[in-house]
C-alpha positions as CSV (number, residue, x, y, z in Angstrom):
1,M,0.0,-0.1,0.5
2,L,1.3,3.5,-1.2
3,P,2.3,6.0,1.8
4,L,1.1,9.6,1.9
5,L,4.3,11.6,0.9
6,W,5.9,14.0,3.6
7,K,3.5,12.3,6.4
8,R,6.8,11.8,8.0
9,L,7.5,16.0,8.8
10,Y,3.7,16.3,10.6
11,R,3.5,14.6,13.6
12,K,-0.6,15.4,14.3
13,D,-2.1,12.2,13.9
14,R,-5.8,11.9,15.6
15,S,-8.0,9.1,15.7
16,R,-9.5,7.8,12.4
17,S,-12.8,8.5,13.6
18,D,-12.0,12.3,13.2
19,G,-12.9,14.1,9.9
20,V,-9.9,15.1,7.8
21,T,-10.4,18.4,5.2
22,G,-8.4,18.2,1.8
23,I,-6.6,21.0,0.5
24,S,-5.9,21.0,-3.3
25,L,-3.9,24.4,-3.9
26,E,-4.1,25.6,-7.4
27,K,-2.4,28.8,-9.0
28,T,-6.0,30.7,-9.6
29,G,-7.2,29.4,-5.8
30,M,-7.9,26.4,-3.7
31,C,-10.2,23.3,-3.2
32,L,-11.4,21.8,0.3
33,A,-12.9,18.6,0.4
34,H,-14.2,17.6,4.1
35,V,-14.1,14.2,4.6
36,Q,-15.8,12.9,7.5
37,T,-15.2,9.1,9.1
38,D,-17.6,7.0,11.7
39,E,-16.4,4.9,14.4
40,G,-15.6,2.4,12.1
41,G,-13.7,4.0,10.2
42,A,-16.6,4.5,6.7
43,P,-16.0,7.9,5.1
44,R,-18.9,10.5,4.0
45,L,-18.0,13.8,2.2
46,L,-19.8,16.6,3.6
47,H,-18.3,19.1,1.4
48,G,-16.6,19.8,-1.7
49,G,-15.4,23.0,-3.1
50,F,-13.4,25.6,-5.2
51,Y,-12.3,28.6,-3.9
52,P,-11.0,31.5,-6.6
53,C,-8.2,33.7,-5.5
54,K,-4.3,34.8,-5.9
55,E,-1.6,33.3,-4.3
56,H,-1.0,36.1,-2.3
57,E,-4.4,36.0,-1.0
58,R,-4.2,32.3,0.3
59,A,-4.2,32.9,4.0
60,P,-6.8,34.9,4.7
61,E,-9.3,32.9,1.7
62,L,-8.0,29.3,3.2
63,T,-8.9,31.5,7.1
64,L,-12.5,32.9,5.8
65,V,-13.9,29.2,4.2
66,L,-12.7,27.5,7.2
67,K,-14.3,29.6,9.6
68,S,-17.7,29.6,7.3
69,L,-18.2,25.8,7.4
70,G,-16.9,25.7,11.0
71,L,-13.7,23.6,10.1
72,S,-11.2,25.7,11.7
73,G,-8.8,23.8,13.8
74,S,-9.7,20.7,11.6
75,C,-7.1,17.8,10.6
76,G,-5.7,18.4,7.1
77,R,-4.2,17.0,4.2
78,L,-2.5,19.4,1.5
79,I,-1.7,18.5,-2.3
80,L,0.2,19.7,-4.1
81,D,0.1,21.7,-7.5
82,R,1.7,19.4,-10.3
83,T,3.8,22.1,-11.6
84,D,5.4,22.0,-7.9
85,Y,7.7,18.8,-8.3
86,R,8.9,16.7,-10.1
87,V,8.7,12.1,-10.5
88,F,11.9,10.9,-11.0
89,Q,12.2,7.1,-11.9
90,A,15.3,5.7,-10.0
91,P,16.7,2.1,-9.0
92,I,16.4,1.8,-5.3
93,P,20.2,2.8,-3.9
94,D,22.0,0.1,-2.3
95,V,22.0,1.6,1.7
96,P,19.9,1.0,4.6
97,P,16.6,1.9,4.8
98,G,17.5,5.3,7.0
99,E,19.8,6.2,4.0
100,V,17.6,5.7,1.1
101,R,16.6,9.7,0.8
102,E,19.9,11.3,0.7
103,A,21.5,8.9,-1.4
104,L,18.4,9.5,-4.1
105,R,19.2,13.5,-3.3
106,W,23.0,12.7,-4.9
107,R,21.8,10.6,-7.3
108,M,19.5,13.5,-9.0
109,Q,21.2,16.4,-8.4
110,E,22.1,17.1,-11.6
111,L,18.7,16.3,-12.9
112,L,17.4,19.5,-10.6
113,D,17.4,23.3,-11.3
114,F,18.0,24.4,-7.5
115,P,20.5,22.7,-5.1
116,A,19.9,19.2,-3.9
117,D,20.4,19.9,-0.4
118,E,17.5,22.8,-0.9
119,A,15.8,19.6,-1.9
120,E,12.6,17.5,0.2
121,I,12.1,14.1,-1.4
122,E,10.1,11.5,-0.7
123,Y,9.3,7.9,-2.8
124,F,7.1,5.4,-3.6
125,P,7.7,2.0,-5.0
126,I,7.2,0.8,-8.9
127,P,6.3,-2.4,-9.2
128,S,8.4,-5.3,-10.3
129,T,8.4,-6.7,-14.0
130,S,8.1,-9.8,-15.0
131,K,11.4,-9.3,-16.7
132,S,12.9,-7.9,-13.7
133,G,16.0,-9.2,-12.3
134,G,18.2,-7.3,-9.2
135,G,16.8,-3.8,-7.1
136,G,14.2,-2.6,-7.6
137,M,13.0,0.8,-8.9
138,V,11.4,3.9,-7.2
139,N,9.2,7.2,-8.1
140,A,11.4,9.5,-6.6
141,V,9.4,12.9,-5.7
142,V,10.8,16.4,-5.5
143,C,9.9,19.6,-4.5
144,H,11.8,22.6,-3.0
145,K,12.3,22.7,0.4
146,T,10.7,26.0,1.1
147,L,7.6,25.0,-0.7
148,L,6.8,22.8,2.3
149,Q,7.2,25.4,4.7
150,S,5.0,27.7,2.8
151,H,2.3,25.3,2.7
152,S,3.0,24.5,6.5
153,A,2.7,28.1,7.7
154,L,-0.3,29.0,5.1
155,C,-2.3,26.0,7.0
156,E,-1.3,27.0,10.6
157,T,-1.9,30.8,9.7
158,A,-5.4,30.0,8.5
159,G,-6.0,27.7,11.7
160,I,-5.8,24.0,10.4
161,E,-3.6,21.5,12.0
162,L,-1.4,19.9,8.7
163,E,-1.0,15.6,9.1
164,A,1.1,15.4,5.6
165,I,1.1,16.6,2.1
166,D,0.7,14.7,-0.9
167,I,0.4,14.7,-5.2
168,A,-1.9,14.2,-7.4
169,E,-1.0,10.7,-8.6
170,L,-1.7,9.0,-5.2
171,A,-4.5,11.4,-4.1
172,L,-6.3,9.4,-7.6
173,R,-5.4,6.8,-6.4
174,N,-7.3,7.0,-3.3
175,L,-9.9,7.1,-5.3
176,A,-9.4,4.6,-7.8
177,V,-9.2,1.5,-5.4
178,R,-12.8,2.3,-4.4
179,L,-13.7,1.5,-7.7
180,P,-15.3,-1.8,-8.5
181,E,-13.3,-2.5,-11.0
182,S,-9.7,-1.8,-9.1
183,E,-9.8,-5.8,-8.7
184,Q,-9.1,-6.5,-12.3
185,G,-7.2,-3.1,-12.8
186,V,-8.5,-0.3,-13.9
187,A,-7.1,3.1,-16.0
188,L,-8.5,6.3,-14.8
189,L,-8.4,9.1,-16.3
190,H,-8.7,12.6,-15.4
191,L,-9.0,16.0,-17.4
192,E,-8.6,19.3,-15.7
193,E,-8.6,22.7,-18.1
194,T,-5.0,22.5,-19.6
195,R,-3.7,19.3,-18.4
196,G,-5.0,15.7,-17.2
197,I,-3.3,12.5,-16.2
198,V,-4.2,8.6,-17.3
199,Q,-3.4,6.1,-14.5
200,L,-3.1,2.5,-15.0
201,Q,-3.8,0.6,-11.1
202,K,-4.8,-3.3,-9.9
203,G,-6.2,-3.2,-6.3
204,G,-4.4,-0.5,-4.5
205,V,-0.7,-0.2,-6.5
206,V,-0.1,2.1,-9.3
207,Y,2.1,1.2,-12.3
208,I,1.4,3.7,-15.0
209,S,0.6,7.4,-14.2
210,R,1.2,9.3,-17.3
211,N,1.0,13.3,-17.2
212,L,-0.9,14.8,-20.1
213,D,-0.3,18.7,-21.4
214,F,-3.7,19.4,-22.4
215,G,-6.9,18.8,-21.2
216,A,-10.8,19.8,-21.3
217,R,-10.4,23.0,-23.2
218,Q,-8.1,22.0,-25.8
219,M,-11.4,19.1,-26.8
220,D,-14.0,22.0,-26.7
221,A,-13.7,22.6,-30.7
222,T,-13.6,18.6,-30.6
223,F,-16.9,18.1,-29.1
224,S,-18.8,21.2,-31.4
225,L,-18.0,18.5,-34.3
226,E,-21.2,17.9,-36.1
227,D,-20.5,14.6,-37.5
228,N,-19.9,13.2,-33.8
229,S,-16.5,11.3,-35.2
230,P,-14.0,10.0,-32.2
231,G,-11.8,12.0,-34.8
232,G,-10.4,15.3,-34.1
233,G,-6.7,15.5,-33.2
234,V,-7.0,16.1,-29.7
235,I,-9.4,13.0,-29.4
236,D,-7.2,11.0,-31.5
237,R,-3.7,11.9,-29.0
238,L,-6.0,11.5,-26.2
239,A,-6.7,8.1,-27.3
240,L,-2.9,7.6,-28.4
241,E,-1.6,8.3,-24.7
242,I,-4.0,5.6,-23.2
243,Q,-3.5,3.1,-25.4
244,R,0.5,3.3,-25.2
245,S,-0.3,3.3,-21.5
246,L,-2.5,0.4,-21.7
247,D,0.2,-1.7,-24.3
248,Y,3.1,-1.1,-21.7
249,Y,1.5,-2.1,-19.0
250,E,0.6,-5.2,-20.6
251,S,4.4,-6.0,-21.9
252,H,6.7,-4.2,-19.4
253,F,4.7,-6.0,-16.1
254,G,3.7,-8.7,-17.7
255,M,0.0,-8.3,-16.9
256,S,-3.3,-9.2,-18.0
257,P,-4.8,-6.8,-20.1
258,I,-7.2,-4.0,-18.9
259,A,-10.7,-3.6,-20.4
260,R,-11.9,-0.4,-18.5
261,L,-11.6,2.9,-18.7
262,V,-13.2,5.1,-15.7
263,V,-13.5,8.9,-17.2
264,A,-13.4,11.3,-14.5
265,P,-16.2,14.2,-14.8
266,I,-15.3,17.4,-16.6
267,A,-17.3,20.4,-16.7
268,G,-18.9,19.8,-20.0
269,N,-19.6,17.2,-22.2
270,T,-18.4,14.2,-19.7
271,Q,-20.7,11.7,-21.7
272,D,-19.2,12.8,-24.9
273,L,-15.8,12.3,-23.8
274,V,-17.5,8.7,-22.9
275,D,-19.0,8.0,-26.0
276,R,-16.1,9.0,-28.3
277,L,-13.6,7.2,-26.4
278,N,-15.5,4.5,-26.2
279,R,-15.2,4.1,-30.4
280,A,-11.5,5.3,-30.4
281,L,-10.6,2.8,-28.0
282,G,-12.9,-0.5,-28.3
283,M,-12.6,-0.9,-24.9
284,I,-15.4,-0.1,-22.4
285,A,-15.5,3.3,-20.9
286,R,-17.8,5.2,-18.3
287,A,-17.7,8.0,-16.2
288,M,-17.3,8.3,-13.2
289,D,-19.8,9.8,-10.1
290,V,-17.8,10.5,-6.9
291,S,-21.1,10.0,-5.5
292,A,-20.8,5.8,-6.1
293,L,-17.3,5.8,-4.7
294,I,-18.3,7.5,-1.1
295,P,-21.7,8.4,0.7
296,C,-21.8,12.4,0.2
297,S,-24.0,15.5,2.1
298,E,-23.9,17.4,-0.8
299,R,-24.6,16.8,-4.6
300,L,-21.5,17.6,-6.7
301,D,-21.8,18.5,-10.3
302,D,-19.5,17.5,-13.0
303,A,-17.4,20.8,-12.8
304,T,-16.9,20.8,-9.4
305,Q,-15.9,17.1,-9.5
306,Q,-13.1,18.1,-11.9
307,R,-11.6,20.4,-9.6
308,C,-12.3,18.6,-6.3
309,L,-11.2,15.1,-7.1
310,P,-7.8,15.6,-5.7
311,A,-8.9,17.2,-2.8
312,I,-11.2,14.4,-1.7
313,G,-8.5,11.9,-3.0
314,V,-6.1,13.2,-0.9
315,A,-8.3,13.2,2.2
316,L,-9.2,10.1,2.4
317,G,-5.4,9.0,2.5
318,R,-6.3,7.9,6.0
319,M,-8.8,5.0,4.7
320,A,-6.1,4.0,1.7
321,Q,-3.4,3.3,4.4
322,V,-4.8,-0.2,4.9
């Protein structure tokens, strides 16, 4: 089971019956999702929403929102914007477990655009392959130390007890593990406005997470095509990226084919996107609704789900650590 990243920096664990506020930071605002768990650990989504603000307005806006929702002083888990960190694949260093981070730091120093001693590093394993022999591989996640420090200060100022900081790939994994297709293997597509992720996993294990340099906005023109064809550049590009990921999953990891693609909602035309991917890929694609994965106190429309899924996923982080 994959860990939350940078949890080691924060020592504010609470009872699993307490609620968790997930916070996803964007350049144009922030998403908040609050998940409450009962005594048995079953989660319920009480709130999810996007709050626009500029970066220098985050602290007062977060303080105000938390107060209005009655969440001041709650336990929080924060997810980094995907432009604020990088993920590298690297062999597991042949050193004692307690020295792995430092070994990764100096191994990757030539790949960083800032001094290695200013980097905060965490890692999680890459599944072994059917062809592997010898040591395994890890995904090394790197960001600047000052970024984590500033986010920690943001939460302290706003009155939230920060428990952990995580990344989008692992937050989405916490949602995908709840899909009924997860145990057989599933591909999850999550599109933001100008970027996206295709993620392949089986059970709680992420095998492939591929970043896309295009998103829902680039598809607007395609959705307006009168012929309703699966083509039109961006759909073809998306289908190709998904197919390459599926092929790599089978050939590299020696896994059985994945037969299901689950598409996270986008602000408009979700079903149109699903239909076109069904035709382009020749596999079963369907739309995801967060209410089918976790009980919700309020219905989230597609636009809110598109923005808030990572925040919901990071708030579900405790339930994923089993």
